[in-house]
C-alpha positions as CSV (number, residue, x, y, z in Angstrom):
1,X,153.3,-44.6,30.7
2,X,151.8,-46.4,33.7
3,X,155.2,-47.3,35.2
4,X,156.3,-43.6,34.9
5,X,153.4,-42.4,37.0
6,X,154.0,-45.1,39.6
7,X,157.6,-43.9,39.9
8,X,156.5,-40.4,40.1
9,X,154.1,-41.1,42.8
10,X,156.7,-43.0,44.8
11,X,159.1,-40.1,44.4
12,X,156.4,-37.6,45.6
13,X,155.5,-39.7,48.5
14,X,159.2,-39.8,49.4
15,X,159.7,-36.2,49.2
16,X,156.6,-35.5,51.2
17,X,157.8,-37.7,54.0
18,X,161.2,-36.0,54.1
19,X,159.7,-32.5,54.3
20,X,157.2,-33.4,57.0
21,X,159.5,-35.3,59.3
22,X,162.1,-32.5,59.9
23,X,160.7,-31.5,63.3
24,X,162.7,-32.4,66.5
25,X,160.6,-33.5,69.4
26,X,161.4,-32.8,73.2
27,X,162.3,-36.5,73.4
28,X,164.8,-36.3,70.5
29,X,166.5,-33.3,72.3
30,X,166.6,-35.0,75.6
31,X,168.0,-38.1,74.1
32,X,170.7,-36.1,72.2
33,X,171.5,-34.3,75.4
34,X,171.7,-37.6,77.4
35,X,174.1,-39.2,74.8
36,X,176.4,-36.0,74.6
37,X,176.5,-35.9,78.5
38,X,177.6,-39.7,78.6
39,X,180.1,-39.0,76.0
40,X,181.6,-35.9,77.5
41,X,181.5,-37.5,80.9
42,X,183.4,-40.7,79.9
43,X,185.9,-39.0,77.6
44,X,188.4,-38.0,80.4
45,X,188.1,-41.6,81.8
46,X,188.8,-43.1,78.4
47,X,191.7,-40.8,77.8
48,X,193.2,-41.5,81.2
49,X,192.9,-45.2,80.7
50,X,194.6,-45.0,77.3
51,X,197.4,-43.1,78.6
52,X,197.9,-45.5,81.4
53,X,197.7,-48.6,79.2
54,X,199.7,-47.3,76.2
C-alpha cells in the first residue's frame, strides 16, 4: 500500500512538471530562429558542395 502511494506521488509530480513547463520564453524563440537561420543559410552551400563533389 505504501509503495503504491509513492508511485502515485511520483507520477503526479511528473504530470505537474509536464503541464507547467510548456511555455516558451523569448530566449527559446530567439535560439530557434538563430538555429533555423543558420540551417537555411548553409543549406545552399551544402547542396552546391555535394553537387560539385559527387
